[in-house]
NUNU-858268 format. One record per residue: residue number from 1; chain; residue in three letters; z, x, y of N, C-alpha, C, O in turn. Coordinates in steps of 0.05 Angstrom, whole numbers, m for minus. Layout:
// NUNU-858268
{site NUM,"A","ala",{Z,X,Y},{Z,X,Y},{Z,X,Y},{Z,X,Y}}
...
//
This chain:
// NUNU-858268
{site 1,"A","met",{m3034,m876,m2000},{m3020,m867,m1978},{m3002,m847,m1976},{m2982,m850,m1989}}
{site 2,"A","leu",{m3005,m825,m1961},{m2983,m805,m1962},{m2969,m806,m1937},{m2984,m805,m1917}}
{site 3,"A","asn",{m2939,m807,m1932},{m2928,m814,m1910},{m2911,m789,m1902},{m2890,m785,m1914}}
{site 4,"A","val",{m2922,m773,m1882},{m2914,m745,m1877},{m2893,m747,m1853},{m2899,m762,m1834}}
{site 5,"A","gly",{m2871,m735,m1852},{m2855,m731,m1827},{m2867,m707,m1816},{m2868,m689,m1833}}
{site 6,"A","leu",{m2875,m700,m1794},{m2879,m679,m1778},{m2861,m675,m1758},{m2859,m693,m1740}}
{site 7,"A","thr",{m2845,m651,m1756},{m2827,m644,m1739},{m2827,m613,m1736},{m2842,m597,m1747}}
{site 8,"A","gly",{m2805,m608,m1720},{m2798,m575,m1712},{m2783,m575,m1691},{m2775,m595,m1680}}
{site 9,"A","gly",{m2776,m549,m1682},{m2760,m545,m1655},{m2776,m556,m1636},{m2799,m564,m1641}}
{site 10,"A","ile",{m2764,m557,m1611},{m2773,m558,m1587},{m2793,m537,m1580},{m2784,m514,m1585}}
{site 11,"A","ala",{m2820,m538,m1567},{m2835,m514,m1562},{m2843,m501,m1582},{m2848,m477,m1580}}
{site 12,"A","ser",{m2847,m517,m1606},{m2858,m500,m1629},{m2886,m505,m1635},{m2897,m493,m1654}}
{site 13,"A","gly",{m2899,m522,m1618},{m2929,m528,m1622},{m2938,m549,m1643},{m2958,m549,m1657}}
{site 14,"A","lys",{m2918,m570,m1641},{m2924,m593,m1657},{m2947,m606,m1651},{m2960,m618,m1668}}
{site 15,"A","ser",{m2954,m604,m1626},{m2978,m620,m1613},{m3003,m605,m1627},{m3019,m618,m1641}}
{site 16,"A","thr",{m3004,m583,m1623},{m3028,m567,m1639},{m3033,m568,m1674},{m3053,m567,m1687}}
{site 17,"A","val",{m3007,m569,m1681},{m3012,m575,m1710},{m3023,m603,m1718},{m3039,m606,m1736}}
{site 18,"A","ala",{m3013,m622,m1702},{m3018,m646,m1706},{m3048,m654,m1697},{m3062,m671,m1708}}
{site 19,"A","arg",{m3056,m641,m1678},{m3084,m646,m1673},{m3104,m633,m1688},{m3127,m642,m1690}}
{site 20,"A","leu",{m3096,m609,m1702},{m3114,m596,m1722},{m3114,m612,m1749},{m3134,m612,m1764}}
{site 21,"A","leu",{m3095,m621,m1754},{m3091,m639,m1780},{m3109,m663,m1780},{m3123,m671,m1799}}
{site 22,"A","val",{m3104,m677,m1749},{m3123,m701,m1746},{m3149,m694,m1748},{m3165,m709,m1759}}
{site 23,"A","glu",{m3158,m670,m1738},{m3184,m662,m1742},{m3195,m655,m1773},{m3219,m650,m1776}}
{site 24,"A","lys",{m3182,m655,m1790},{m3183,m649,m1817},{m3186,m682,m1832},{m3199,m687,m1853}}
{site 25,"A","gly",{m3173,m700,m1817},{m3176,m730,m1829},{m3153,m745,m1828},{m3152,m769,m1834}}
{site 26,"A","ala",{m3129,m729,m1818},{m3101,m746,m1818},{m3099,m767,m1796},{m3116,m766,m1779}}
{site 27,"A","phe",{m3083,m784,m1795},{m3077,m807,m1780},{m3046,m798,m1768},{m3027,m789,m1781}}
{site 28,"A","leu",{m3047,m803,m1737},{m3024,m791,m1725},{m3011,m816,m1711},{m3022,m832,m1697}}
{site 29,"A","val",{m2983,m816,m1718},{m2968,m835,m1701},{m2948,m814,m1686},{m2933,m798,m1697}}
{site 30,"A","asp",{m2950,m816,m1660},{m2935,m800,m1645},{m2912,m811,m1630},{m2916,m826,m1611}}
{site 31,"A","ala",{m2885,m803,m1637},{m2860,m816,m1632},{m2860,m814,m1601},{m2854,m833,m1586}}
{site 32,"A","asp",{m2866,m788,m1590},{m2862,m785,m1561},{m2881,m811,m1542},{m2875,m824,m1522}}
{site 33,"A","ala",{m2903,m810,m1556},{m2923,m831,m1542},{m2910,m857,m1544},{m2914,m873,m1525}}
{site 34,"A","leu",{m2895,m864,m1564},{m2887,m890,m1569},{m2864,m894,m1550},{m2860,m916,m1539}}
{site 35,"A","val",{m2844,m870,m1545},{m2826,m874,m1526},{m2835,m879,m1505},{m2825,m899,m1495}}
{site 36,"A","arg",{m2856,m865,m1490},{m2871,m873,m1466},{m2876,m901,m1465},{m2867,m913,m1446}}
{site 37,"A","glu",{m2888,m913,m1484},{m2900,m940,m1484},{m2875,m955,m1480},{m2871,m969,m1461}}
{site 38,"A","leu",{m2858,m952,m1500},{m2828,m973,m1497},{m2813,m965,m1474},{m2795,m980,m1469}}
{site 39,"A","glu",{m2817,m946,m1459},{m2801,m941,m1432},{m2819,m947,m1408},{m2813,m940,m1386}}
{site 40,"A","ala",{m2841,m961,m1414},{m2851,m966,m1389},{m2841,m992,m1373},{m2833,m1011,m1386}}
{site 41,"A","pro",{m2841,m992,m1343},{m2831,m1005,m1329},{m2829,m1035,m1338},{m2849,m1045,m1347}}
{site 42,"A","gly",{m2804,m1051,m1338},{m2807,m1079,m1344},{m2797,m1084,m1368},{m2785,m1106,m1371}}
{site 43,"A","thr",{m2799,m1064,m1393},{m2798,m1069,m1420},{m2765,m1069,m1426},{m2749,m1061,m1409}}
{site 44,"A","glu",{m2758,m1078,m1446},{m2734,m1080,m1451},{m2716,m1056,m1452},{m2692,m1057,m1445}}
{site 45,"A","val",{m2731,m1031,m1462},{m2715,m1011,m1467},{m2712,m998,m1437},{m2691,m989,m1429}}
{site 46,"A","trp",{m2736,m998,m1420},{m2736,m990,m1397},{m2710,m1006,m1378},{m2697,m995,m1361}}
{site 47,"A","glu",{m2708,m1029,m1385},{m2684,m1046,m1367},{m2657,m1035,m1377},{m2637,m1033,m1362}}
{site 48,"A","ala",{m2658,m1028,m1405},{m2630,m1016,m1411},{m2621,m994,m1404},{m2597,m989,m1402}}
{site 49,"A","ile",{m2642,m974,m1400},{m2636,m947,m1388},{m2633,m946,m1360},{m2620,m928,m1350}}
{site 50,"A","val",{m2647,m966,m1343},{m2639,m965,m1316},{m2613,m975,m1309},{m2598,m965,m1292}}
{site 51,"A","ala",{m2608,m999,m1328},{m2581,m1013,m1325},{m2559,m993,m1326},{m2541,m995,m1310}}
{site 52,"A","his",{m2561,m969,m1346},{m2534,m954,m1350},{m2541,m927,m1333},{m2522,m917,m1321}}
{site 53,"A","phe",{m2563,m917,m1332},{m2566,m891,m1318},{m2572,m895,m1287},{m2570,m875,m1273}}
{site 54,"A","gly",{m2579,m918,m1276},{m2585,m922,m1252},{m2613,m916,m1243},{m2630,m904,m1256}}
{site 55,"A","ala",{m2615,m929,m1218},{m2643,m927,m1208},{m2655,m898,m1200},{m2678,m891,m1199}}
{site 56,"A","glu",{m2632,m884,m1193},{m2639,m856,m1186},{m2654,m836,m1207},{m2663,m813,m1204}}
{site 57,"A","ile",{m2654,m852,m1228},{m2674,m836,m1248},{m2705,m842,m1249},{m2721,m829,m1263}}
{site 58,"A","leu",{m2712,m861,m1233},{m2734,m867,m1232},{m2755,m855,m1207},{m2747,m849,m1185}}
{site 59,"A","lys",{m2782,m853,m1215},{m2800,m843,m1198},{m2811,m866,m1178},{m2805,m889,m1182}}
{site 60,"A","glu",{m2828,m859,m1157},{m2832,m875,m1140},{m2842,m903,m1150},{m2834,m924,m1140}}
{site 61,"A","asp",{m2863,m903,m1172},{m2879,m918,m1182},{m2859,m932,m1207},{m2870,m945,m1225}}
{site 62,"A","arg",{m2831,m930,m1205},{m2815,m945,m1223},{m2815,m935,m1251},{m2802,m948,m1268}}
{site 63,"A","thr",{m2830,m911,m1259},{m2827,m901,m1284},{m2810,m882,m1282},{m2805,m869,m1262}}
{site 64,"A","ile",{m2794,m878,m1315},{m2773,m862,m1315},{m2778,m831,m1308},{m2795,m820,m1322}}
{site 65,"A","asp",{m2766,m817,m1290},{m2766,m792,m1291},{m2754,m775,m1311},{m2730,m767,m1311}}
{site 66,"A","arg",{m2773,m768,m1331},{m2758,m756,m1359},{m2742,m732,m1356},{m2722,m727,m1369}}
{site 67,"A","arg",{m2756,m714,m1335},{m2739,m690,m1326},{m2713,m695,m1316},{m2694,m682,m1325}}
{site 68,"A","arg",{m2708,m715,m1296},{m2685,m722,m1283},{m2667,m731,m1305},{m2646,m719,m1309}}
{site 69,"A","leu",{m2676,m752,m1321},{m2664,m763,m1341},{m2653,m738,m1359},{m2629,m734,m1363}}
{site 70,"A","gly",{m2671,m724,m1368},{m2659,m704,m1389},{m2640,m682,m1377},{m2626,m668,m1391}}
{site 71,"A","ala",{m2641,m681,m1350},{m2616,m667,m1341},{m2593,m677,m1344},{m2574,m662,m1347}}
{site 72,"A","ile",{m2591,m705,m1343},{m2564,m718,m1348},{m2558,m717,m1378},{m2535,m712,m1385}}
{site 73,"A","val",{m2578,m721,m1395},{m2567,m724,m1420},{m2568,m699,m1438},{m2556,m699,m1460}}
{site 74,"A","phe",{m2581,m680,m1429},{m2578,m656,m1444},{m2553,m638,m1434},{m2547,m617,m1445}}
{site 75,"A","ala",{m2540,m649,m1411},{m2514,m638,m1403},{m2490,m653,m1410},{m2467,m647,m1403}}
{site 76,"A","asp",{m2495,m673,m1423},{m2474,m692,m1434},{m2480,m707,m1461},{m2496,m725,m1464}}
{site 77,"A","ala",{m2463,m696,m1480},{m2470,m706,m1512},{m2466,m738,m1510},{m2480,m752,m1524}}
{site 78,"A","arg",{m2450,m747,m1496},{m2444,m773,m1498},{m2465,m794,m1489},{m2472,m816,m1498}}
{site 79,"A","ala",{m2474,m779,m1464},{m2496,m793,m1452},{m2524,m792,m1468},{m2540,m811,m1469}}
{site 80,"A","arg",{m2528,m768,m1480},{m2547,m769,m1498},{m2544,m787,m1522},{m2565,m799,m1529}}
{site 81,"A","lys",{m2521,m793,m1537},{m2516,m808,m1551},{m2526,m838,m1548},{m2539,m851,m1564}}
{site 82,"A","ile",{m2515,m846,m1520},{m2522,m870,m1512},{m2551,m884,m1509},{m2558,m907,m1515}}
{site 83,"A","leu",{m2569,m861,m1497},{m2594,m861,m1494},{m2609,m861,m1522},{m2626,m879,m1527}}
{site 84,"A","asn",{m2603,m846,m1539},{m2612,m851,m1566},{m2614,m874,m1575},{m2635,m885,m1582}}
{site 85,"A","arg",{m2585,m888,m1576},{m2581,m916,m1584},{m2600,m938,m1573},{m2606,m959,m1585}}
{site 86,"A","met",{m2608,m930,m1546},{m2623,m947,m1533},{m2654,m946,m1544},{m2669,m966,m1545}}
{site 87,"A","val",{m2660,m919,m1550},{m2690,m918,m1555},{m2697,m915,m1584},{m2719,m924,m1592}}
{site 88,"A","his",{m2684,m905,m1598},{m2694,m899,m1622},{m2695,m920,m1640},{m2713,m920,m1656}}
{site 89,"A","pro",{m2678,m941,m1640},{m2685,m965,m1662},{m2713,m977,m1653},{m2728,m987,m1670}}
{site 90,"A","ala",{m2720,m976,m1627},{m2748,m992,m1620},{m2766,m971,m1629},{m2785,m979,m1641}}
{site 91,"A","val",{m2763,m947,m1626},{m2786,m924,m1631},{m2786,m931,m1660},{m2808,m940,m1667}}
{site 92,"A","his",{m2769,m928,m1678},{m2771,m929,m1709},{m2786,m955,m1720},{m2803,m956,m1738}}
{site 93,"A","glu",{m2776,m975,m1707},{m2791,m1001,m1716},{m2823,m1001,m1706},{m2840,m1011,m1721}}
{site 94,"A","glu",{m2827,m992,m1688},{m2857,m992,m1673},{m2875,m972,m1695},{m2898,m977,m1704}}
{site 95,"A","arg",{m2858,m947,m1700},{m2870,m926,m1716},{m2876,m938,m1746},{m2898,m933,m1757}}
{site 96,"A","arg",{m2859,m952,m1758},{m2864,m971,m1782},{m2887,m990,m1781},{m2902,m993,m1799}}
{site 97,"A","arg",{m2887,m1000,m1763},{m2906,m1025,m1761},{m2934,m1011,m1756},{m2954,m1024,m1764}}
{site 98,"A","arg",{m2939,m986,m1744},{m2962,m977,m1741},{m2972,m959,m1769},{m2995,m958,m1776}}
{site 99,"A","ile",{m2952,m948,m1780},{m2958,m938,m1808},{m2969,m961,m1824},{m2990,m957,m1835}}
{site 100,"A","ala",{m2956,m986,m1828},{m2965,m1008,m1842},{m2990,m1016,m1836},{m3006,m1021,m1854}}
{site 101,"A","thr",{m2998,m1018,m1806},{m3026,m1026,m1800},{m3047,m1007,m1814},{m3064,m1015,m1830}}
{site 102,"A","ile",{m3042,m981,m1806},{m3061,m958,m1823},{m3064,m957,m1846},{m3086,m950,m1854}}
{site 103,"A","ala",{m3045,m965,m1862},{m3046,m961,m1894},{m3057,m986,m1900},{m3071,m986,m1920}}
{site 104,"A","ala",{m3054,m1008,m1885},{m3067,m1038,m1894},{m3101,m1031,m1894},{m3113,m1040,m1913}}
{site 105,"A","val",{m3116,m1017,m1876},{m3142,m1011,m1872},{m3147,m988,m1886},{m3170,m988,m1895}}
{site 106,"A","his",{m3133,m965,m1892},{m3139,m941,m1906},{m3116,m933,m1924},{m3096,m921,m1916}}
{site 107,"A","pro",{m3121,m943,m1951},{m3100,m941,m1967},{m3094,m914,m1979},{m3073,m908,m1989}}
{site 108,"A","gln",{m3116,m898,m1978},{m3108,m870,m1982},{m3103,m852,m1962},{m3104,m828,m1966}}
{site 109,"A","ala",{m3098,m863,m1941},{m3092,m850,m1910},{m3069,m823,m1917},{m3051,m826,m1933}}
{site 110,"A","ile",{m3073,m798,m1902},{m3051,m782,m1894},{m3041,m791,m1874},{m3057,m789,m1855}}
{site 111,"A","ile",{m3015,m802,m1868},{m3008,m808,m1839},{m2983,m793,m1833},{m2963,m794,m1848}}
{site 112,"A","leu",{m2986,m777,m1809},{m2965,m762,m1798},{m2950,m774,m1775},{m2962,m783,m1755}}
{site 113,"A","ser",{m2924,m774,m1777},{m2906,m786,m1753},{m2893,m763,m1743},{m2872,m752,m1752}}
{site 114,"A","asp",{m2907,m756,m1721},{m2892,m735,m1704},{m2867,m743,m1694},{m2867,m763,m1679}}
{site 115,"A","val",{m2843,m728,m1701},{m2816,m737,m1696},{m2799,m714,m1690},{m2787,m702,m1707}}
{site 116,"A","pro",{m2798,m707,m1666},{m2783,m682,m1659},{m2756,m685,m1670},{m2748,m665,m1682}}
{site 117,"A","leu",{m2734,m709,m1671},{m2712,m707,m1677},{m2705,m719,m1707},{m2685,m731,m1713}}
{site 118,"A","leu",{m2730,m714,m1725},{m2727,m724,m1749},{m2700,m719,m1767},{m2687,m736,m1779}}
{site 119,"A","phe",{m2695,m692,m1765},{m2670,m687,m1780},{m2645,m701,m1770},{m2628,m712,m1783}}
{site 120,"A","glu",{m2647,m696,m1741},{m2622,m703,m1725},{m2611,m729,m1729},{m2587,m734,m1727}}
{site 121,"A","thr",{m2631,m746,m1734},{m2629,m773,m1733},{m2628,m785,m1765},{m2627,m809,m1769}}
{site 122,"A","gly",{m2628,m766,m1784},{m2625,m775,m1811},{m2647,m789,m1823},{m2643,m806,m1841}}
{site 123,"A","met",{m2676,m782,m1814},{m2701,m799,m1824},{m2712,m789,m1846},{m2734,m798,m1853}}
{site 124,"A","gln",{m2698,m767,m1864},{m2719,m755,m1882},{m2728,m776,m1903},{m2750,m773,m1914}}
{site 125,"A","ser",{m2713,m795,m1909},{m2714,m814,m1933},{m2741,m834,m1922},{m2755,m846,m1938}}
{site 126,"A","asp",{m2745,m836,m1900},{m2769,m852,m1887},{m2797,m842,m1898},{m2817,m856,m1898}}
{site 127,"A","phe",{m2796,m817,m1908},{m2824,m802,m1910},{m2823,m792,m1939},{m2802,m788,m1951}}
{site 128,"A","asp",{m2850,m788,m1949},{m2856,m776,m1973},{m2856,m745,m1977},{m2858,m733,m1998}}
{site 129,"A","leu",{m2854,m736,m1953},{m2848,m704,m1951},{m2848,m700,m1925},{m2862,m713,m1909}}
{site 130,"A","ile",{m2830,m678,m1915},{m2830,m669,m1888},{m2846,m641,m1886},{m2844,m623,m1903}}
{site 131,"A","leu",{m2863,m640,m1859},{m2874,m615,m1855},{m2862,m606,m1827},{m2858,m621,m1808}}
{site 132,"A","leu",{m2857,m583,m1826},{m2838,m569,m1808},{m2856,m546,m1792},{m2865,m528,m1806}}
{site 133,"A","val",{m2860,m547,m1767},{m2875,m534,m1751},{m2850,m508,m1740},{m2831,m515,m1725}}
{site 134,"A","tyr",{m2853,m486,m1746},{m2833,m466,m1741},{m2842,m447,m1722},{m2866,m440,m1721}}
{site 135,"A","val",{m2824,m436,m1706},{m2824,m410,m1692},{m2802,m403,m1685},{m2788,m421,m1677}}
{site 136,"A","pro",{m2790,m374,m1686},{m2763,m362,m1679},{m2754,m374,m1656},{m2769,m384,m1638}}
{site 137,"A","leu",{m2723,m374,m1655},{m2713,m383,m1629},{m2719,m369,m1606},{m2724,m383,m1586}}
{site 138,"A","ala",{m2721,m347,m1603},{m2735,m325,m1581},{m2759,m339,m1569},{m2761,m341,m1544}}
{site 139,"A","val",{m2778,m348,m1589},{m2802,m360,m1578},{m2803,m385,m1567},{m2819,m389,m1549}}
{site 140,"A","gln",{m2785,m405,m1577},{m2775,m428,m1567},{m2770,m424,m1533},{m2780,m436,m1515}}
{site 141,"A","arg",{m2750,m405,m1533},{m2739,m398,m1510},{m2757,m391,m1490},{m2755,m401,m1467}}
{site 142,"A","glu",{m2773,m375,m1496},{m2790,m360,m1480},{m2811,m382,m1471},{m2820,m380,m1448}}
{site 143,"A","arg",{m2819,m400,m1484},{m2840,m419,m1483},{m2823,m441,m1463},{m2833,m451,m1443}}
{site 144,"A","leu",{m2804,m445,m1470},{m2793,m467,m1451},{m2791,m458,m1422},{m2791,m475,m1404}}
{site 145,"A","val",{m2789,m431,m1415},{m2784,m421,m1390},{m2808,m418,m1379},{m2812,m428,m1357}}
{site 146,"A","ser",{m2825,m405,m1392},{m2855,m397,m1382},{m2873,m426,m1382},{m2885,m432,m1362}}
{site 147,"A","arg",{m2872,m439,m1402},{m2891,m459,m1406},{m2883,m487,m1389},{m2898,m499,m1374}}
{site 148,"A","asn",{m2855,m494,m1395},{m2848,m521,m1386},{m2834,m511,m1354},{m2831,m529,m1338}}
{site 149,"A","gly",{m2827,m489,m1348},{m2812,m485,m1319},{m2788,m490,m1320},{m2776,m493,m1299}}
{site 150,"A","phe",{m2775,m490,m1343},{m2744,m497,m1342},{m2730,m468,m1334},{m2739,m446,m1339}}
{site 151,"A","ser",{m2710,m473,m1325},{m2687,m451,m1321},{m2676,m437,m1343},{m2676,m453,m1362}}
{site 152,"A","cys",{m2667,m415,m1349},{m2653,m409,m1371},{m2631,m425,m1380},{m2625,m430,m1404}}
{site 153,"A","glu",{m2620,m434,m1358},{m2600,m454,m1366},{m2609,m486,m1384},{m2598,m495,m1404}}
{site 154,"A","glu",{m2627,m496,m1370},{m2642,m520,m1381},{m2653,m515,m1408},{m2651,m532,m1426}}
{site 155,"A","ala",{m2667,m492,m1411},{m2671,m487,m1436},{m2653,m484,m1458},{m2656,m494,m1481}}
{site 156,"A","glu",{m2632,m468,m1450},{m2610,m469,m1472},{m2597,m500,m1477},{m2591,m508,m1499}}
{site 157,"A","ala",{m2595,m512,m1456},{m2582,m537,m1463},{m2599,m558,m1482},{m2589,m574,m1498}}
{site 158,"A","arg",{m2626,m553,m1478},{m2642,m570,m1499},{m2647,m553,m1529},{m2653,m564,m1550}}
{site 159,"A","leu",{m2643,m527,m1527},{m2639,m518,m1551},{m2616,m521,m1569},{m2615,m523,m1593}}
{site 160,"A","thr",{m2597,m521,m1552},{m2571,m527,m1563},{m2567,m553,m1573},{m2554,m556,m1593}}
{site 161,"A","ser",{m2578,m572,m1562},{m2578,m603,m1564},{m2590,m609,m1596},{m2584,m629,m1609}}
{site 162,"A","gln",{m2609,m589,m1607},{m2623,m596,m1632},{m2605,m577,m1654},{m2589,m558,m1649}}
{site 163,"A","met",{m2612,m589,m1679},{m2610,m575,m1701},{m2626,m545,m1701},{m2649,m540,m1695}}
{site 164,"A","pro",{m2605,m527,m1710},{m2618,m505,m1712},{m2644,m500,m1725},{m2647,m511,m1747}}
{site 165,"A","ile",{m2663,m485,m1716},{m2692,m485,m1730},{m2689,m468,m1759},{m2709,m468,m1773}}
{site 166,"A","thr",{m2670,m457,m1767},{m2667,m442,m1786},{m2654,m462,m1807},{m2658,m458,m1831}}
{site 167,"A","thr",{m2642,m480,m1800},{m2627,m500,m1813},{m2649,m517,m1825},{m2649,m524,m1849}}
{site 168,"A","lys",{m2671,m526,m1806},{m2685,m543,m1809},{m2708,m534,m1831},{m2719,m549,m1847}}
{site 169,"A","val",{m2712,m510,m1830},{m2731,m497,m1852},{m2719,m497,m1883},{m2732,m499,m1904}}
{site 170,"A","thr",{m2697,m496,m1880},{m2684,m500,m1908},{m2686,m529,m1918},{m2683,m534,m1942}}
{site 171,"A","leu",{m2692,m551,m1897},{m2697,m580,m1908},{m2719,m590,m1907},{m2719,m614,m1910}}
{site 172,"A","ala",{m2742,m576,m1902},{m2769,m586,m1899},{m2783,m575,m1927},{m2777,m554,m1939}}
{site 173,"A","asp",{m2802,m593,m1934},{m2817,m586,m1960},{m2839,m570,m1955},{m2845,m555,m1974}}
{site 174,"A","leu",{m2854,m568,m1931},{m2875,m553,m1923},{m2870,m540,m1896},{m2859,m552,m1878}}
{site 175,"A","val",{m2878,m513,m1895},{m2873,m500,m1862},{m2896,m485,m1856},{m2910,m470,m1870}}
{site 176,"A","ile",{m2898,m493,m1830},{m2922,m477,m1818},{m2913,m463,m1792},{m2905,m473,m1770}}
{site 177,"A","arg",{m2915,m435,m1799},{m2908,m419,m1774},{m2925,m411,m1754},{m2946,m399,m1758}}
{site 178,"A","asn",{m2916,m418,m1731},{m2934,m422,m1708},{m2927,m405,m1690},{m2926,m415,m1668}}
{site 179,"A","asp",{m2921,m377,m1693},{m2919,m359,m1673},{m2937,m334,m1674},{m2933,m313,m1661}}
{site 180,"A","gly",{m2963,m341,m1695},{m2982,m314,m1692},{m3006,m330,m1676},{m3005,m351,m1663}}
{site 181,"A","gly",{m3026,m312,m1683},{m3051,m324,m1666},{m3060,m350,m1673},{m3049,m361,m1693}}
{site 182,"A","phe",{m3078,m362,m1661},{m3091,m389,m1670},{m3107,m390,m1692},{m3109,m413,m1700}}
{site 183,"A","ser",{m3121,m369,m1706},{m3130,m370,m1728},{m3113,m364,m1751},{m3120,m372,m1773}}
{site 184,"A","glu",{m3088,m350,m1749},{m3071,m353,m1767},{m3060,m383,m1771},{m3059,m393,m1794}}
{site 185,"A","thr",{m3054,m393,m1753},{m3045,m422,m1750},{m3067,m443,m1765},{m3059,m464,m1776}}
{site 186,"A","glu",{m3094,m436,m1764},{m3120,m454,m1778},{m3114,m449,m1809},{m3114,m466,m1827}}
{site 187,"A","arg",{m3110,m423,m1812},{m3111,m415,m1838},{m3086,m428,m1853},{m3088,m434,m1877}}
{site 188,"A","gln",{m3064,m432,m1840},{m3042,m446,m1854},{m3047,m476,m1858},{m3042,m489,m1878}}
{site 189,"A","ile",{m3061,m484,m1834},{m3070,m515,m1834},{m3085,m524,m1858},{m3081,m544,m1871}}
{site 190,"A","gly",{m3105,m503,m1861},{m3123,m509,m1888},{m3112,m513,m1908},{m3117,m534,m1921}}
{site 191,"A","ala",{m3090,m493,m1919},{m3076,m491,m1942},{m3055,m518,m1942},{m3048,m528,m1963}}
{site 192,"A","val",{m3046,m528,m1918},{m3030,m551,m1919},{m3043,m578,m1923},{m3035,m597,m1936}}
{site 193,"A","trp",{m3065,m576,m1910},{m3082,m594,m1915},{m3091,m604,m1945},{m3085,m625,m1956}}
{site 194,"A","ala",{m3104,m583,m1954},{m3109,m587,m1983},{m3080,m595,m2005},{m3081,m612,m2024}}
{site 195,"A","glu",{m3060,m583,m1999},{m3036,m592,m2015},{m3030,m623,m2004},{m3018,m637,m2020}}
{site 196,"A","leu",{m3035,m633,m1983},{m3028,m661,m1973},{m3047,m677,m1986},{m3038,m698,m1995}}
{site 197,"A","leu",{m3071,m672,m1989},{m3089,m681,m2007},{m3088,m685,m2033},{m3099,m703,m2045}}
{site 198,"A","lys",{m3071,m663,m2044},{m3069,m662,m2074},{m3045,m679,m2078},{m3042,m694,m2098}}
{site 199,"A","arg",{m3025,m675,m2055},{m2998,m695,m2064},{m3006,m725,m2059},{m2993,m741,m2072}}
{site 200,"A","glu",{m3024,m733,m2042},{m3035,m760,m2034},{m3043,m773,m2069},{m3031,m791,m2081}}
{site 201,"A","arg",{m3065,m760,m2076},{m3075,m761,m2104},{m3055,m765,m2123},{m3057,m784,m2139}}
{site 202,"A","glu",{m3038,m750,m2123},{m3015,m751,m2152},{m3000,m778,m2140},{m2998,m797,m2156}}
{site 203,"A","lys",{m2991,m782,m2116},{m2977,m804,m2108},{m2988,m829,m2122},{m2975,m845,m2135}}
{site 204,"A","gly",{m3021,m831,m2115},{m3034,m854,m2120},{m3034,m860,m2150},{m3045,m881,m2158}}
//
């Protein structure tokens, strides 16, 4: 089994890269999906978040309004650290459990963990290697405004909350550049998949 950490800057296109690698045969554990599960109404994580940040962060159906909560924590580093302490331990525990479940059934699996804040949370040692999806800062900014509908101020707050993408490039084992056309991304995916298969065989 090859345990791969998949990360990148916000709006870098990690979901597209993950989907293409899953089509090749990889297994995916999506940290953002785990967060949504663990923050569902009535869970321990949900209770802790609501107790600290207040019911005003909830939608009518009692689910957490991620944009409203994001506006709070991306404007306040202390609030962001508090939220991370509530959420990250539970997410990491569940991620490890799911990796173990996959590996038990598929001992030669290539398992991707999509973790946006992998470097920020010091998780490098959890993985056999780190795959980074890279786009330049200007592309990240443009995508956040045009795709996500953020104001320039909101986009900048999110970008500055993360480690600079240029620093992440120096820490990654493999890099996919995702600011070209789709065919170029597919070409890089093919090369990366061959490398992952090779490393899994070598590890075995």
